Backbone as a printed PyTorch tensor [residue, N CA C, xyz], in Angstrom:
tensor([[[  0.8820,  -1.1800,   0.0050],
         [ -0.0550,   0.0810,   0.0210],
         [  1.0290,   1.1540,   0.1330]],

        [[  0.4430,   2.4010,  -0.5840],
         [  1.2990,   3.6010,  -0.8070],
         [  0.8440,   4.3030,   0.5260]],

        [[  2.0090,   5.0030,   0.9020],
         [  1.8070,   5.5040,   2.1780],
         [  1.1030,   6.9820,   2.0060]],

        [[  0.1190,   7.1760,   2.7820],
         [ -0.7230,   8.3920,   2.7930],
         [ -0.0170,   9.4130,   3.4150]],

        [[ -0.5950,  10.7990,   2.8500],
         [  0.0100,  11.8110,   3.1920],
         [ -0.9460,  12.5930,   4.2790]],

        [[ -0.7630,  13.5570,   5.0510],
         [ -1.5110,  14.1520,   6.1960],
         [ -2.7500,  14.7900,   5.0240]],

        [[ -2.3550,  15.6810,   3.8790],
         [ -3.4490,  15.9710,   3.1880],
         [ -4.5900,  14.8300,   2.7960]],

        [[ -4.0640,  13.9670,   1.9480],
         [ -5.0650,  12.8210,   1.7320],
         [ -5.7620,  12.5290,   2.9860]],

        [[ -5.0350,  12.0110,   4.0150],
         [ -5.9040,  11.7630,   5.2650],
         [ -7.0810,  12.6290,   5.5600]],

        [[ -6.3600,  14.0890,   5.9440],
         [ -7.2800,  15.4890,   6.1740],
         [ -8.6260,  15.2470,   4.9870]],

        [[ -8.1860,  15.2100,   3.7180],
         [ -9.3300,  15.3120,   2.6690],
         [-10.2330,  14.1140,   3.1090]],

        [[ -9.6580,  13.1180,   3.2630],
         [-10.8350,  11.8370,   3.4190],
         [-11.3970,  12.1070,   4.5430]],

        [[-10.9170,  12.7170,   5.5690],
         [-11.9880,  13.0570,   6.8370],
         [-13.0250,  13.9030,   6.8120]],

        [[-12.4820,  15.1940,   6.1100],
         [-13.2190,  16.2220,   5.8210],
         [-14.3750,  15.8510,   5.0120]],

        [[-13.7950,  15.6340,   3.4630],
         [-14.6850,  15.5020,   2.3890],
         [-15.4100,  14.2120,   2.0100]],

        [[-15.3540,  12.9950,   2.5540],
         [-15.9990,  11.8210,   2.2280],
         [-16.9500,  11.7820,   3.8060]],

        [[-15.8160,  11.4800,   4.7950],
         [-16.7770,  11.3470,   5.8510],
         [-17.5920,  12.5060,   6.5570]],

        [[-16.7840,  13.6500,   6.0440],
         [-17.6890,  14.7870,   6.3260],
         [-19.1160,  15.0440,   5.8150]],

        [[-19.0280,  14.4670,   4.7640],
         [-20.4470,  14.4320,   3.9790],
         [-21.1370,  13.1630,   3.8530]],

        [[-20.5930,  12.2050,   4.7050],
         [-21.2990,  11.0320,   5.0000],
         [-22.7610,  10.9040,   5.1110]],

        [[-23.0480,  11.6790,   6.1060],
         [-24.7810,  11.5250,   6.5200],
         [-25.2740,  12.1000,   5.7670]],

        [[-24.7260,  13.4410,   5.1440],
         [-26.0120,  14.0160,   4.5510],
         [-26.3690,  13.2840,   2.9980]],

        [[-24.8170,  12.5060,   2.7010],
         [-25.3620,  11.6040,   1.9210],
         [-26.2180,  10.6300,   1.8750]],

        [[-26.2730,  10.0250,   2.8550],
         [-26.9230,   8.8100,   3.2830],
         [-28.5230,   9.1360,   3.3120]],

        [[-28.5290,  10.6840,   3.7640],
         [-29.8370,  11.0100,   3.8350],
         [-30.2210,  11.5130,   2.4490]],

        [[-29.5520,  11.9430,   1.2380],
         [-30.1230,  12.0660,   0.2440],
         [-30.6600,  10.9670,  -0.6170]],

        [[-30.3980,   9.6420,   0.1950],
         [-30.7530,   8.7700,  -0.7980],
         [-32.4540,   8.5700,  -0.2580]],

        [[-33.4090,   7.3510,  -0.9930],
         [-34.5190,   6.9290,  -0.8840],
         [-34.5010,   6.6400,   0.3890]],

        [[-35.6710,   6.3420,   0.7330],
         [-36.0410,   5.3450,   1.9490],
         [-35.7020,   4.0810,   1.8180]],

        [[-36.2140,   3.5760,   0.5990],
         [-35.9630,   2.4190,   0.3670],
         [-34.2790,   1.9220,   0.1260]],

        [[-33.5970,   2.8210,  -0.4660],
         [-32.1240,   2.3770,  -0.5260],
         [-31.2330,   2.7700,   0.4320]],

        [[-32.2290,   3.6090,   1.4870],
         [-31.4460,   3.7990,   3.0760],
         [-31.9810,   2.0640,   3.6100]],

        [[-32.8300,   1.7510,   3.5670],
         [-33.1830,   0.1760,   4.0640],
         [-32.1210,  -0.5480,   3.6740]],

        [[-32.1680,  -0.8750,   2.2520],
         [-31.4270,  -1.7080,   1.4120],
         [-30.1650,  -1.4010,   2.1770]],

        [[-29.4380,  -0.1970,   1.9910],
         [-27.8200,  -0.3060,   2.3570],
         [-27.7100,  -0.7320,   3.7150]],

        [[-28.6910,  -0.5700,   4.6420],
         [-28.4050,  -0.8770,   6.2380],
         [-28.5860,  -2.1870,   6.1470]],

        [[-29.4310,  -2.9870,   5.4930],
         [-29.7710,  -4.3740,   5.5500],
         [-28.2380,  -5.2260,   5.2420]],

        [[-27.9360,  -4.4830,   3.9900],
         [-26.1760,  -5.2200,   3.3400],
         [-25.3170,  -4.8380,   4.5450]],

        [[-24.9740,  -3.6440,   5.1610],
         [-24.2070,  -3.3490,   6.3470],
         [-24.5810,  -3.8730,   7.5370]],

        [[-25.6130,  -4.6220,   7.9880],
         [-26.0170,  -5.3250,   9.0710],
         [-26.3710,  -4.5630,  10.4220]],

        [[-27.0240,  -3.4610,  10.0520],
         [-27.3040,  -2.5350,  10.9060],
         [-28.6730,  -2.1780,  10.5690]],

        [[-29.1790,  -2.0090,  11.8560],
         [-30.8790,  -1.6390,  11.8840],
         [-31.0230,   0.0020,  11.4400]],

        [[-30.1480,   0.8540,  11.8820],
         [-29.9500,   2.1550,  11.7610],
         [-28.7930,   2.6590,  11.6240]],

        [[-28.9190,   3.7950,  10.8660],
         [-27.8320,   4.7900,  10.4280],
         [-27.3290,   4.9980,  11.4900]],

        [[-27.7610,   5.4000,  12.9140],
         [-26.8550,   5.3850,  14.2730],
         [-25.7520,   4.5020,  14.6240]],

        [[-26.2030,   3.0720,  14.3780],
         [-25.9690,   1.6450,  14.7190],
         [-24.4780,   1.9930,  14.0150]],

        [[-24.4500,   2.0730,  12.7560],
         [-23.3750,   2.0170,  12.2840],
         [-22.7270,   3.2670,  12.5820]],

        [[-22.9090,   4.2410,  12.6530],
         [-22.1790,   5.7160,  13.0750],
         [-21.4630,   5.2070,  14.6980]],

        [[-22.1540,   4.1210,  15.1430],
         [-21.8690,   4.0540,  16.4310],
         [-20.4450,   3.3190,  16.0490]],

        [[-20.4540,   2.3150,  15.4480],
         [-19.3970,   1.6310,  15.1100],
         [-18.1480,   2.0520,  14.7520]],

        [[-18.3090,   3.1400,  13.8400],
         [-17.2400,   3.9020,  13.3250],
         [-16.6950,   4.9720,  14.4400]],

        [[-17.3360,   5.6180,  15.2040],
         [-17.2110,   6.0730,  16.2450],
         [-16.3740,   5.3970,  16.9590]],

        [[-16.9640,   4.1760,  17.5530],
         [-16.0170,   3.4450,  18.4990],
         [-14.3500,   2.9430,  17.8450]],

        [[-14.4840,   2.5670,  16.6500],
         [-13.1850,   2.3630,  16.1900],
         [-12.0180,   3.4960,  15.7110]],

        [[-12.5430,   4.7610,  15.8020],
         [-12.1990,   5.6910,  15.5540],
         [-11.3120,   6.1880,  16.6470]],

        [[-12.2790,   6.2710,  17.9490],
         [-12.0400,   6.3690,  19.2020],
         [-10.8150,   5.4230,  19.8060]],

        [[-10.6200,   4.3010,  19.4110],
         [ -9.5060,   3.4230,  19.6600],
         [ -8.2700,   3.4240,  18.7850]],

        [[ -8.3950,   3.7720,  17.3040],
         [ -7.5410,   4.3440,  16.4880],
         [ -6.7520,   5.7730,  17.2940]],

        [[ -7.5880,   6.5660,  17.6510],
         [ -7.1590,   7.8980,  18.2660],
         [ -6.1170,   7.3990,  19.2950]],

        [[ -6.4890,   6.5850,  20.4070],
         [ -5.4720,   6.3520,  21.3210],
         [ -4.3400,   5.1660,  20.7800]],

        [[ -4.5710,   4.3350,  20.0970],
         [ -3.5210,   3.6460,  19.8850],
         [ -2.3190,   4.4200,  19.0650]],

        [[ -2.5370,   5.3100,  18.0790],
         [ -2.3030,   6.3030,  17.2650],
         [ -1.0420,   7.2010,  17.9880]],

        [[ -1.8690,   7.5460,  19.3360],
         [ -1.3950,   8.5850,  20.3950],
         [ -0.2550,   7.5950,  21.3560]],

        [[ -0.7850,   6.6340,  21.4920],
         [  0.1620,   5.3050,  22.4980],
         [  1.3990,   5.3910,  21.3620]],

        [[  1.3660,   4.7840,  20.2110],
         [  2.2640,   4.5720,  19.4450],
         [  3.3210,   5.8040,  19.1610]],

        [[  2.9850,   6.9420,  19.2440],
         [  4.0880,   8.1020,  19.1950],
         [  4.3820,   8.0960,  20.4840]],

        [[  4.4540,   7.7350,  21.5730],
         [  4.9610,   7.9040,  22.8840],
         [  5.7370,   6.4620,  23.0570]],

        [[  5.2120,   5.6220,  22.4860],
         [  6.2900,   4.1570,  22.5510],
         [  5.9880,   3.3650,  21.0500]],

        [[  7.1450,   3.2390,  20.4930],
         [  7.1260,   2.7710,  19.1050],
         [  6.8080,   1.2930,  19.0380]],

        [[  6.8600,   0.6430,  20.6080],
         [  6.7090,  -0.8200,  20.2870],
         [  5.6150,  -1.0420,  21.3300]],

        [[  4.6330,  -0.2250,  21.1130],
         [  2.9340,  -0.3470,  21.5700],
         [  2.4610,  -1.8410,  20.7540]],

        [[  1.8800,  -2.4110,  21.5950],
         [  1.1440,  -3.3900,  20.6940],
         [ -0.2530,  -3.1110,  21.3710]],

        [[ -1.0730,  -3.0980,  20.3870],
         [ -2.9020,  -2.9880,  20.4150],
         [ -2.9050,  -4.8120,  21.0880]],

        [[ -4.2000,  -4.5700,  21.7790],
         [ -4.8130,  -5.6850,  22.1150],
         [ -5.1740,  -6.2620,  20.8890]],

        [[ -5.5830,  -7.6310,  20.9110],
         [ -6.4460,  -8.2320,  19.9640],
         [ -8.0380,  -8.3840,  20.5930]],

        [[ -8.7950,  -7.8360,  19.3480],
         [-10.1660,  -7.4600,  19.5530],
         [-10.9780,  -8.7220,  18.9810]],

        [[-11.6890,  -9.1920,  19.5370],
         [-12.8620,  -9.7640,  19.0580],
         [-13.7970,  -8.8770,  18.6130]],

        [[-13.9080,  -8.7290,  17.1980],
         [-14.5610,  -7.5240,  16.3110],
         [-15.8040,  -7.6000,  16.5260]],

        [[-16.4360,  -8.7150,  16.4040],
         [-17.9240,  -9.0530,  16.5050],
         [-18.5760,  -8.3760,  18.0700]],

        [[-18.2940,  -8.8110,  18.9960],
         [-18.4020,  -8.2030,  20.1170],
         [-17.9100,  -6.8160,  20.3120]],

        [[-17.0030,  -6.2790,  19.7160],
         [-16.4090,  -4.9060,  19.8740],
         [-17.5270,  -4.1530,  19.4380]],

        [[-17.9180,  -4.3410,  17.8410],
         [-19.0110,  -3.6040,  17.1030],
         [-20.3530,  -3.8890,  18.0520]],

        [[-20.6010,  -4.8090,  18.5380],
         [-21.8780,  -5.1740,  19.3400],
         [-22.1010,  -4.0470,  20.7990]],

        [[-20.7670,  -4.1230,  21.0340],
         [-20.9070,  -3.1060,  22.5360],
         [-20.6930,  -1.7360,  21.8510]],

        [[-20.3670,  -1.0660,  21.1190],
         [-20.4630,  -0.0410,  20.4380],
         [-21.7930,   0.2440,  19.8980]],

        [[-22.6550,  -0.4900,  19.4900],
         [-24.0510,  -0.3570,  19.1790],
         [-24.8150,  -0.4690,  20.4500]],

        [[-24.5820,  -1.3770,  21.3890],
         [-25.0500,  -0.9150,  22.6250],
         [-24.9920,   0.0730,  23.3770]],

        [[-23.7820,   0.6240,  23.5260],
         [-23.4080,   1.8390,  24.1160],
         [-24.2270,   3.1100,  23.6630]],

        [[-24.4490,   3.0480,  22.5420],
         [-25.4470,   4.3510,  21.6510],
         [-27.1010,   4.1560,  21.5180]],

        [[-27.3020,   2.9300,  22.1730],
         [-28.6580,   2.1730,  22.1440],
         [-29.6470,   2.9960,  22.5220]],

        [[-29.6020,   3.8020,  23.2680],
         [-30.7880,   4.6000,  23.6390],
         [-30.3580,   6.0970,  23.2630]],

        [[-29.7390,   6.6790,  22.4870],
         [-29.4760,   7.4300,  21.7080],
         [-29.8060,   7.6150,  20.5960]],

        [[-30.7950,   8.8000,  20.2270],
         [-31.3140,   8.9760,  19.1500],
         [-30.2640,   9.3830,  17.8890]],

        [[-30.9650,   9.3790,  16.5980],
         [-29.9800,   9.5540,  15.2230],
         [-29.2950,  10.7350,  15.8250]],

        [[-30.0210,  11.9940,  15.9630],
         [-29.6070,  13.2690,  16.0990],
         [-28.0520,  13.7070,  17.3910]],

        [[-28.5410,  12.9370,  18.2780],
         [-27.3060,  12.4330,  19.1960],
         [-26.1670,  11.7910,  18.4490]],

        [[-26.5680,  10.5460,  18.0890],
         [-25.1260,   9.8840,  17.4220],
         [-24.5480,  10.7350,  16.4620]],

        [[-25.3910,  11.4850,  15.5720],
         [-24.8930,  12.1440,  14.4360],
         [-23.7120,  12.8560,  15.1890]],

        [[-24.2050,  13.9760,  16.0660],
         [-23.4710,  14.8350,  16.8260],
         [-22.2120,  13.9150,  17.6360]],

        [[-22.2480,  12.9380,  18.0340],
         [-20.9510,  12.0250,  18.8470],
         [-20.0610,  11.8140,  17.6230]],

        [[-20.6350,  11.5440,  16.2940],
         [-19.8670,  11.1130,  15.4240],
         [-19.2460,  11.9790,  14.6600]],

        [[-19.6100,  13.4730,  14.4190],
         [-19.0980,  14.6860,  14.3050],
         [-18.1510,  15.0110,  15.2300]],

        [[-18.4010,  15.0050,  16.4070],
         [-17.6210,  15.3770,  17.4060],
         [-16.4410,  14.5720,  17.1740]],

        [[-16.5500,  13.2890,  17.2130],
         [-15.1810,  12.2340,  16.6430],
         [-14.4230,  12.8290,  15.6060]],

        [[-15.2960,  12.8560,  14.7090],
         [-14.4700,  13.3160,  13.8230],
         [-13.5560,  14.5890,  13.8070]],

        [[-14.2170,  15.5320,  14.4840],
         [-13.3790,  16.4130,  14.4700],
         [-12.1190,  16.5470,  15.4560]],

        [[-12.6060,  15.5250,  16.0930],
         [-11.2740,  15.2390,  16.8860],
         [-10.1300,  14.2020,  16.1350]],

        [[-10.5980,  13.6780,  15.1930],
         [ -9.6820,  13.0960,  14.3050],
         [ -8.6950,  13.7060,  13.3600]],

        [[ -9.3640,  14.5920,  13.0420],
         [ -9.3600,  16.2580,  12.1360],
         [ -7.9490,  16.5830,  12.8530]],

        [[ -8.0040,  16.7820,  14.5300],
         [ -7.1610,  17.3940,  15.0760],
         [ -5.8720,  16.6220,  15.3610]],

        [[ -6.5170,  15.5030,  15.5270],
         [ -5.1560,  14.2980,  15.7290],
         [ -4.2280,  14.6570,  14.4680]],

        [[ -4.9380,  13.9560,  13.3600],
         [ -3.9850,  14.1460,  11.9930],
         [ -3.2670,  15.5510,  11.9490]],

        [[ -3.9090,  16.3810,  11.8440],
         [ -3.5810,  17.8200,  11.7500],
         [ -1.9300,  17.9800,  12.6930]],

        [[ -2.3440,  17.8100,  13.7410],
         [ -0.8670,  17.7310,  14.5040],
         [ -0.2810,  16.4390,  14.7200]],

        [[ -0.2450,  15.5220,  13.7840],
         [  0.6900,  14.5740,  13.8890],
         [  2.1710,  15.2050,  13.4720]],

        [[  2.9480,  14.7400,  14.1230],
         [  4.6090,  14.9900,  13.6010],
         [  4.9080,  14.7280,  12.1590]],

        [[  5.0460,  15.1640,  11.4080],
         [  5.7520,  14.7430,   9.9160],
         [  6.3400,  13.3270,   9.9840]],

        [[  6.9710,  13.1310,  11.0250],
         [  7.7100,  11.4540,  11.3250],
         [  6.5170,  10.4420,  11.0420]],

        [[  5.4400,  10.5240,  11.8990],
         [  4.1730,   9.7530,  11.8620],
         [  4.0800,   9.5010,  10.4470]],

        [[  4.1860,  10.1880,   9.3990],
         [  3.4040,   9.7080,   8.1080],
         [  4.7590,   9.1710,   7.5380]],

        [[  5.8920,   8.7060,   8.2170],
         [  6.7850,   7.7450,   7.6620],
         [  6.7990,   6.6460,   8.2800]],

        [[  5.8510,   6.5450,   9.3850],
         [  5.9600,   5.3930,  10.0500],
         [  4.6560,   4.0070,   9.5310]],

        [[  5.2090,   2.9850,   8.8480],
         [  3.9900,   2.3920,   8.2800],
         [  3.0670,   1.8410,   9.3210]],

        [[  3.0860,   1.4580,  10.6820],
         [  2.2300,   1.1160,  11.4180],
         [  0.9000,   2.3920,  11.6040]],

        [[  1.5000,   3.5980,  11.5660],
         [  0.6810,   4.4690,  11.7940],
         [ -0.0250,   4.8850,  10.4690]],

        [[  0.2710,   5.1570,   9.2210],
         [  0.0230,   5.2820,   8.1480],
         [ -1.0880,   4.0910,   7.8680]],

        [[ -0.6890,   2.8150,   8.3430],
         [ -1.4000,   1.7730,   7.7780],
         [ -2.8500,   1.6260,   8.5330]],

        [[ -2.7270,   2.0870,  10.0730],
         [ -3.8140,   2.2700,  10.9270],
         [ -4.8170,   3.4280,  10.1370]],

        [[ -4.0360,   4.5940,   9.8050],
         [ -4.9270,   5.7890,   9.1990],
         [ -5.4320,   5.4490,   7.8560]],

        [[ -5.0050,   4.7660,   6.9500],
         [ -5.8000,   3.9060,   5.7050],
         [ -6.4570,   3.1140,   6.1860]],

        [[ -6.5320,   2.2730,   7.0820],
         [ -7.6590,   1.2480,   7.4740],
         [ -8.7200,   2.1270,   7.9320]],

        [[ -8.3970,   3.1640,   9.2000],
         [ -9.7000,   3.5820,   9.6310],
         [-10.1200,   4.4920,   8.5660]],

        [[ -9.8150,   5.1160,   7.8040],
         [-10.4380,   6.1580,   6.8220],
         [-10.6890,   5.8890,   5.6510]],

        [[ -9.8870,   5.3510,   5.0590],
         [ -9.5200,   4.8400,   3.4680],
         [-10.8090,   3.5800,   3.7890]],

        [[ -9.7020,   2.4350,   4.4470],
         [-10.8720,   1.1640,   4.2920],
         [-12.0380,   1.0400,   4.8820]],

        [[-12.5050,   1.9240,   5.9560],
         [-13.3680,   1.7050,   6.2850],
         [-14.5030,   2.3160,   5.7790]],

        [[-14.2700,   3.2180,   4.9130],
         [-15.2210,   4.2150,   3.8140],
         [-15.2660,   3.4290,   2.8650]],

        [[-14.6310,   2.2990,   2.6020],
         [-15.0720,   1.3530,   1.1510],
         [-15.6950,   0.2900,   1.9280]],

        [[-15.4990,  -0.3130,   3.1250],
         [-16.2410,  -1.1690,   3.9420],
         [-17.5200,  -0.7180,   3.9830]],

        [[-18.0280,   0.6050,   4.2430],
         [-19.0500,   1.3700,   4.3400],
         [-19.7960,   2.1650,   3.4300]],

        [[-19.3340,   2.0230,   1.9190],
         [-19.6050,   2.8840,   1.0540],
         [-20.9180,   3.3380,   0.5780]],

        [[-21.5830,   4.0610,   0.6720],
         [-22.9670,   4.4380,   0.0610],
         [-23.0510,   4.0060,  -1.2960]],

        [[-24.3160,   3.4400,  -1.5970],
         [-24.8570,   3.5740,  -2.9570],
         [-24.5600,   5.3010,  -3.9440]],

        [[-24.2710,   4.6980,  -5.0860],
         [-24.3170,   5.8880,  -5.7740],
         [-25.7470,   6.2820,  -6.1610]]])
């Protein structure tokens, strides 16, 4: 995989993830339902809860790796992790989850904007950024 630049990551977070909710809402109700069914989520808020949770983990992991290059992330039971993320937001309405998503997205913009230049030479950090923003967006790509 080619290394990502700060600019590429910021453009992805701002232009792709930054319009995600709006683009979802521009779909017909039928297209929204079909998309969520394919994704395995009951509502947009559940999908966003999943994204928020992974971004939080990534934020902590990247910060830890900057301090300790030998930092090892724990292994995650992905299904259990995703279920906990959905459960965490189960009592929150869509507006509240969108607010939390936007707050976490802003935190990720701040993190990436302030990473030292050397972070973009570290494949463990750039691979994580790619996974969370590019790969995750592809995984949850909205229909055209």
